ZADO-1210 file (C-alpha; in nm, 4 decimals, padded with zeros to 6 digits):
<atoms>
<atom x="00.0000" y="00.0000" z="00.0000" code="UNK" pos="1"/>
<atom x="00.1280" y="00.3414" z="-00.0935" code="UNK" pos="2"/>
<atom x="-00.0237" y="00.6300" z="00.0991" code="UNK" pos="3"/>
<atom x="00.0160" y="01.0013" z="00.0766" code="UNK" pos="4"/>
<atom x="-00.0382" y="01.1628" z="00.4176" code="UNK" pos="5"/>
<atom x="-00.0625" y="01.5054" z="00.2609" code="UNK" pos="6"/>
<atom x="-00.3511" y="01.4279" z="00.0246" code="UNK" pos="7"/>
<atom x="-00.4981" y="01.1499" z="00.2393" code="UNK" pos="8"/>
<atom x="-00.5502" y="00.9310" z="-00.0683" code="UNK" pos="9"/>
<atom x="-00.4505" y="00.5649" z="-00.0541" code="UNK" pos="10"/>
<atom x="-00.3475" y="00.3583" z="-00.3534" code="UNK" pos="11"/>
<atom x="-00.3857" y="-00.0188" z="-00.3351" code="UNK" pos="12"/>
<atom x="-00.2331" y="-00.2469" z="-00.5981" code="UNK" pos="13"/>
<atom x="-00.3226" y="-00.6168" z="-00.6228" code="UNK" pos="14"/>
<atom x="-00.1386" y="-00.8343" z="-00.8738" code="UNK" pos="15"/>
<atom x="-00.2464" y="-01.1910" z="-00.9544" code="UNK" pos="16"/>
<atom x="00.0013" y="-01.4150" z="-01.1380" code="UNK" pos="17"/>
<atom x="-00.1976" y="-01.6606" z="-01.3494" code="UNK" pos="18"/>
<atom x="-00.2055" y="-01.7509" z="-01.7177" code="UNK" pos="19"/>
<atom x="-00.2710" y="-01.3858" z="-01.7821" code="UNK" pos="20"/>
<atom x="-00.1510" y="-01.1026" z="-01.5647" code="UNK" pos="21"/>
<atom x="-00.4323" y="-00.9339" z="-01.3756" code="UNK" pos="22"/>
<atom x="-00.3735" y="-00.6017" z="-01.2011" code="UNK" pos="23"/>
<atom x="-00.6271" y="-00.4242" z="-00.9845" code="UNK" pos="24"/>
<atom x="-00.5724" y="-00.0654" z="-00.8810" code="UNK" pos="25"/>
<atom x="-00.8110" y="00.1133" z="-00.6476" code="UNK" pos="26"/>
<atom x="-00.7994" y="00.4699" z="-00.5255" code="UNK" pos="27"/>
<atom x="-00.9744" y="00.5652" z="-00.2030" code="UNK" pos="28"/>
<atom x="-01.1048" y="00.9180" z="-00.2096" code="UNK" pos="29"/>
<atom x="-01.0270" y="01.1397" z="00.0833" code="UNK" pos="30"/>
<atom x="-01.3085" y="01.1516" z="00.3355" code="UNK" pos="31"/>
<atom x="-01.4024" y="01.4494" z="00.5450" code="UNK" pos="32"/>
<atom x="-01.5291" y="01.4021" z="00.8979" code="UNK" pos="33"/>
<atom x="-01.6683" y="01.6316" z="01.1626" code="UNK" pos="34"/>
<atom x="-01.4175" y="01.8097" z="01.3866" code="UNK" pos="35"/>
<atom x="-01.4666" y="01.6839" z="01.7446" code="UNK" pos="36"/>
<atom x="-01.4283" y="02.0394" z="01.8790" code="UNK" pos="37"/>
<atom x="-01.6970" y="02.1909" z="01.6546" code="UNK" pos="38"/>
<atom x="-02.0135" y="02.3102" z="01.8295" code="UNK" pos="39"/>
<atom x="-02.2889" y="02.3077" z="01.5628" code="UNK" pos="40"/>
<atom x="-02.5668" y="02.5595" z="01.6201" code="UNK" pos="41"/>
<atom x="-02.7777" y="02.5932" z="01.3070" code="UNK" pos="42"/>
<atom x="-02.8014" y="02.4291" z="00.9656" code="UNK" pos="43"/>
<atom x="-02.6718" y="02.6564" z="00.6891" code="UNK" pos="44"/>
<atom x="-02.8731" y="02.6586" z="00.3692" code="UNK" pos="45"/>
<atom x="-02.6640" y="02.9303" z="00.2069" code="UNK" pos="46"/>
<atom x="-02.5298" y="02.7365" z="-00.0912" code="UNK" pos="47"/>
<atom x="-02.1744" y="02.7141" z="00.0519" code="UNK" pos="48"/>
<atom x="-02.1513" y="02.3450" z="-00.0330" code="UNK" pos="49"/>
<atom x="-02.2596" y="02.1863" z="-00.3626" code="UNK" pos="50"/>
<atom x="-02.3864" y="01.8656" z="-00.1905" code="UNK" pos="51"/>
<atom x="-02.4596" y="01.9474" z="00.1753" code="UNK" pos="52"/>
<atom x="-02.6135" y="01.6065" z="00.2509" code="UNK" pos="53"/>
<atom x="-02.2714" y="01.4509" z="00.1810" code="UNK" pos="54"/>
<atom x="-02.1039" y="01.6530" z="00.4558" code="UNK" pos="55"/>
<atom x="-01.9958" y="01.4727" z="00.7752" code="UNK" pos="56"/>
<atom x="-02.2923" y="01.6068" z="00.9737" code="UNK" pos="57"/>
<atom x="-02.5411" y="01.5624" z="00.6899" code="UNK" pos="58"/>
<atom x="-02.5553" y="01.9382" z="00.6249" code="UNK" pos="59"/>
<atom x="-02.3408" y="02.2485" z="00.6564" code="UNK" pos="60"/>
<atom x="-02.3646" y="02.4012" z="01.0029" code="UNK" pos="61"/>
<atom x="-02.2895" y="02.7375" z="01.1589" code="UNK" pos="62"/>
<atom x="-02.1441" y="02.7192" z="01.5046" code="UNK" pos="63"/>
<atom x="-01.8486" y="02.7791" z="01.7296" code="UNK" pos="64"/>
<atom x="-01.5129" y="02.6276" z="01.8177" code="UNK" pos="65"/>
<atom x="-01.4687" y="02.4447" z="02.1479" code="UNK" pos="66"/>
<atom x="-01.1022" y="02.3449" z="02.1026" code="UNK" pos="67"/>
<atom x="-00.9828" y="02.5771" z="02.3798" code="UNK" pos="68"/>
<atom x="-01.2401" y="02.4471" z="02.6266" code="UNK" pos="69"/>
<atom x="-01.4520" y="02.7572" z="02.5750" code="UNK" pos="70"/>
<atom x="-01.7133" y="02.8252" z="02.3090" code="UNK" pos="71"/>
<atom x="-01.5444" y="03.0758" z="02.0768" code="UNK" pos="72"/>
<atom x="-01.7014" y="03.2282" z="01.7650" code="UNK" pos="73"/>
<atom x="-01.5465" y="03.1402" z="01.4311" code="UNK" pos="74"/>
<atom x="-01.5768" y="03.3242" z="01.1017" code="UNK" pos="75"/>
<atom x="-01.7725" y="03.1750" z="00.8107" code="UNK" pos="76"/>
<atom x="-01.4633" y="03.0706" z="00.6114" code="UNK" pos="77"/>
<atom x="-01.3138" y="02.8955" z="00.9144" code="UNK" pos="78"/>
<atom x="-01.6393" y="02.7076" z="00.9800" code="UNK" pos="79"/>
<atom x="-01.6694" y="02.6087" z="00.6126" code="UNK" pos="80"/>
<atom x="-01.3067" y="02.5015" z="00.5641" code="UNK" pos="81"/>
<atom x="-01.2219" y="02.3485" z="00.9032" code="UNK" pos="82"/>
<atom x="-01.5040" y="02.2983" z="01.1533" code="UNK" pos="83"/>
<atom x="-01.7517" y="02.1200" z="00.9280" code="UNK" pos="84"/>
<atom x="-01.4839" y="01.8957" z="00.7771" code="UNK" pos="85"/>
<atom x="-01.2528" y="01.7672" z="01.0518" code="UNK" pos="86"/>
<atom x="-00.8885" y="01.6651" z="01.0076" code="UNK" pos="87"/>
<atom x="-00.8200" y="02.0377" z="00.9968" code="UNK" pos="88"/>
<atom x="-00.4524" y="02.0196" z="01.0886" code="UNK" pos="89"/>
<atom x="-00.4068" y="02.3758" z="00.9573" code="UNK" pos="90"/>
<atom x="-00.6673" y="02.5044" z="01.2058" code="UNK" pos="91"/>
<atom x="-00.4982" y="02.7461" z="01.4474" code="UNK" pos="92"/>
<atom x="-00.7271" y="02.6348" z="01.7341" code="UNK" pos="93"/>
<atom x="-00.6635" y="02.2600" z="01.7092" code="UNK" pos="94"/>
<atom x="-00.4866" y="02.1420" z="02.0272" code="UNK" pos="95"/>
<atom x="-00.1579" y="01.9568" z="01.9620" code="UNK" pos="96"/>
<atom x="-00.2511" y="01.6817" z="02.2119" code="UNK" pos="97"/>
<atom x="-00.5985" y="01.5449" z="02.1409" code="UNK" pos="98"/>
<atom x="-00.7934" y="01.2210" z="02.1682" code="UNK" pos="99"/>
<atom x="-00.9425" y="01.2455" z="01.8179" code="UNK" pos="100"/>
<atom x="-00.9083" y="01.4465" z="01.4983" code="UNK" pos="101"/>
<atom x="-01.2529" y="01.3665" z="01.3651" code="UNK" pos="102"/>
<atom x="-01.5789" y="01.1837" z="01.4263" code="UNK" pos="103"/>
<atom x="-01.7684" y="00.9803" z="01.1653" code="UNK" pos="104"/>
<atom x="-02.1396" y="00.8895" z="01.1812" code="UNK" pos="105"/>
<atom x="-02.3697" y="00.6654" z="00.9802" code="UNK" pos="106"/>
<atom x="-02.7325" y="00.5626" z="01.0197" code="UNK" pos="107"/>
<atom x="-02.7295" y="00.1888" z="01.0913" code="UNK" pos="108"/>
<atom x="-03.1023" y="00.1213" z="01.1384" code="UNK" pos="109"/>
<atom x="-03.4293" y="00.3061" z="01.1576" code="UNK" pos="110"/>
<atom x="-03.7731" y="00.2046" z="01.2795" code="UNK" pos="111"/>
<atom x="-04.0837" y="00.3872" z="01.3958" code="UNK" pos="112"/>
<atom x="-03.9501" y="00.3679" z="01.7534" code="UNK" pos="113"/>
<atom x="-03.5803" y="00.4479" z="01.7186" code="UNK" pos="114"/>
<atom x="-03.2823" y="00.5449" z="01.5040" code="UNK" pos="115"/>
<atom x="-02.9533" y="00.3635" z="01.5514" code="UNK" pos="116"/>
<atom x="-02.6302" y="00.5455" z="01.4661" code="UNK" pos="117"/>
<atom x="-02.2813" y="00.4037" z="01.4504" code="UNK" pos="118"/>
<atom x="-01.9892" y="00.6335" z="01.5237" code="UNK" pos="119"/>
<atom x="-01.6116" y="00.6204" z="01.5005" code="UNK" pos="120"/>
<atom x="-01.3761" y="00.8697" z="01.6622" code="UNK" pos="121"/>
<atom x="-01.0518" y="00.8831" z="01.4646" code="UNK" pos="122"/>
<atom x="-00.6987" y="01.0013" z="01.5328" code="UNK" pos="123"/>
<atom x="-00.4676" y="01.0373" z="01.2332" code="UNK" pos="124"/>
<atom x="-00.7196" y="00.8489" z="01.0141" code="UNK" pos="125"/>
<atom x="-00.7306" y="00.5503" z="01.2511" code="UNK" pos="126"/>
<atom x="-01.0418" y="00.4584" z="01.4514" code="UNK" pos="127"/>
<atom x="-00.9701" y="00.4915" z="01.8239" code="UNK" pos="128"/>
<atom x="-01.3189" y="00.4635" z="01.9726" code="UNK" pos="129"/>
<atom x="-01.6325" y="00.3342" z="01.8047" code="UNK" pos="130"/>
<atom x="-01.9775" y="00.2251" z="01.9034" code="UNK" pos="131"/>
<atom x="-02.3516" y="00.2586" z="01.8654" code="UNK" pos="132"/>
<atom x="-02.5930" y="00.5276" z="01.9789" code="UNK" pos="133"/>
<atom x="-02.9681" y="00.4691" z="01.9878" code="UNK" pos="134"/>
<atom x="-03.2123" y="00.7589" z="01.9688" code="UNK" pos="135"/>
<atom x="-03.5625" y="00.6991" z="02.1084" code="UNK" pos="136"/>
<atom x="-03.8068" y="00.8795" z="01.8786" code="UNK" pos="137"/>
<atom x="-04.1017" y="00.8699" z="02.1221" code="UNK" pos="138"/>
<atom x="-03.9004" y="01.0164" z="02.4098" code="UNK" pos="139"/>
<atom x="-03.6859" y="01.2363" z="02.1819" code="UNK" pos="140"/>
<atom x="-03.3704" y="01.1330" z="02.3720" code="UNK" pos="141"/>
<atom x="-03.0622" y="00.9105" z="02.3518" code="UNK" pos="142"/>
<atom x="-03.1107" y="00.5744" z="02.5254" code="UNK" pos="143"/>
<atom x="-02.7497" y="00.5463" z="02.6423" code="UNK" pos="144"/>
<atom x="-02.5697" y="00.8722" z="02.5633" code="UNK" pos="145"/>
<atom x="-02.1994" y="00.8674" z="02.4908" code="UNK" pos="146"/>
<atom x="-01.9905" y="00.9715" z="02.7933" code="UNK" pos="147"/>
<atom x="-01.8241" y="01.2492" z="02.5893" code="UNK" pos="148"/>
<atom x="-02.0519" y="01.5488" z="02.5320" code="UNK" pos="149"/>
<atom x="-01.8744" y="01.6248" z="02.2029" code="UNK" pos="150"/>
<atom x="-01.9847" y="01.2963" z="02.0462" code="UNK" pos="151"/>
<atom x="-02.3431" y="01.3460" z="02.1674" code="UNK" pos="152"/>
<atom x="-02.3536" y="01.7009" z="02.0313" code="UNK" pos="153"/>
<atom x="-02.2252" y="01.5985" z="01.6883" code="UNK" pos="154"/>
<atom x="-02.4494" y="01.2897" z="01.6785" code="UNK" pos="155"/>
<atom x="-02.7540" y="01.5058" z="01.7577" code="UNK" pos="156"/>
<atom x="-02.6617" y="01.7414" z="01.4727" code="UNK" pos="157"/>
<atom x="-02.6122" y="01.4521" z="01.2309" code="UNK" pos="158"/>
<atom x="-02.9445" y="01.2992" z="01.3375" code="UNK" pos="159"/>
<atom x="-03.1305" y="01.6299" z="01.3011" code="UNK" pos="160"/>
<atom x="-03.0004" y="01.6788" z="00.9457" code="UNK" pos="161"/>
<atom x="-03.0959" y="01.3181" z="00.8617" code="UNK" pos="162"/>
<atom x="-03.4466" y="01.3550" z="01.0036" code="UNK" pos="163"/>
<atom x="-03.4989" y="01.6835" z="00.8195" code="UNK" pos="164"/>
<atom x="-03.4022" y="01.5190" z="00.4893" code="UNK" pos="165"/>
<atom x="-03.6453" y="01.2343" z="00.5649" code="UNK" pos="166"/>
<atom x="-03.9242" y="01.4794" z="00.6482" code="UNK" pos="167"/>
<atom x="-03.9463" y="01.3528" z="01.0064" code="UNK" pos="168"/>
<atom x="-03.8727" y="01.6857" z="01.1719" code="UNK" pos="169"/>
<atom x="-03.8740" y="02.0509" z="01.0726" code="UNK" pos="170"/>
<atom x="-03.7227" y="02.3612" z="01.2256" code="UNK" pos="171"/>
</atoms>
């Protein structure tokens, strides 16, 4: 495997020696994930992103930075280029010692009673912590919230954007 840390694109080459030579080359596109220090406040529908539903939190969000331990305002460019995307190593607020660089979410299951999310907290593109969060739709609450408030906050934002796209909730 050849990997470029700068572009975060991996190249895998598989060669099979048989009667004919078969070579498989696959490129993995770089993935953007939510910054664990981002404090989402409101969904942005300002056209900043061409495909907002593909963003790590299911939409573009306005918000603040919590990297210093305090909620600090961030300008629109900073939020667009760093906060909403994670792995923002050029971000001036990112602490040098941190548990995670980014958090990834995906909807695992939905029913009329609950929505199940899977999450992975990553450091240097490697999962460090992962698990499942279950949201109770009748009670409008997490069944067993994550012990880290940052994961819960980002999961709630991801879930809200998902439910809005599905027509299950409106602002």
